[in-house]
N, C-alpha and C positions, 0 to 999 in steps of 0.2 A: 724385860724382867730384870729385877735387881738380884745380883748374886755376889758372893764374896769368894774370891780365889786368891790364895796366898796373902790373906789378910787385907786385900784391897777390894773395895766395892766396884762392881761393873754393872752397867745397864746393857744387857744383851738382848737382841731381838733376832728371831730365826732368820729373817731375810738378810740382816746385816752379816750374820755368820756365813750364810751361803755366798753373799757377795765377796766377802773377804777370802773365801776358799776357792773362788773361781780362778782357774788358771794355775792353781798350785798343784804340783805333781805329788801324789801320795808317796810317802816313804814306805819301805817294807814294814808290815805290821808284826811286831814281836810281843805286844802286850794288849792292853785294852784298845778297842777300836770303835769308831763312830762312822755311820754311813751318812754322807752329805751328798745329796744329788744321787748319782749312781756310782760314786767312788767311796772307797773305804780308807779312812785315814787313821793313823795312830792318834790316840787322844792327846798325847803330849805335843804332837805337832800342831794340832788344832789349838790347843791351849796357848802355845807359844805365839801363834799368829794373832789370836783374838785378844790376848792380854798384853802383847808386846813385852813379855817378861821371859827370862831365862827358864828353861824347862826344869831346872833344879829348884826353882822357887816355889813350885806348886806340886801337888800330887795328882795322879791320874784320877783318883776318886773325886777330887774337887771338880775337875773339869767334866767328868762323866756325869755327876749329879746335875751340874748346870745344863749340859747339853740335853740330858734326858728330860729335864723340866721344860726345855724349849721345844721338845717334841721330836728330837732326833733319835734314831735307833742306835743304841750303844750295845756293843758285844764285849763280853768279858774275855780275858786272855785265854787262849786255848791251852788246856792242860795236856801235855803229851801222854799218850797211853803208856802204861808201865811195860817195861821190856820183859819178855818171857825169860823165865829162869833158865840158865844154861843146863844142858843135859849132863847127867853124871856119866862117867865112863861106861858103866853098865848099861844105862839107857841108850847111850850112843851106839854101843856095839850091838845091842838088840835091834835098834832101828836100822843099822846097816845090814843085818842078817835078814830082815824082813819077817813076814808072818808065814806060818806053815801053810802049804798049799799054794803059795805064790810061785808062778812060773816065770 
């Protein structure tokens, strides 16, 4: 399949991408990810290996689109759950006292 990543055309095939990624240890995933074989790789790591370009030269979206078109499973970056609002001093004191009838 022909795709453009960082303004350069590439002919990518699923089996070639799998071969390139064999033996490559996945880095910790902090953003978008792709499943290749049974491993989960950061999209930028895969893009760097298959294009032989610096990670700063392309976006994760470009590589994600190309890999999805090849049939790989791509996962978006996990959004952290919003933190619970801190308790006010009154709510904190009330929680420490407990409810009536509690023994």
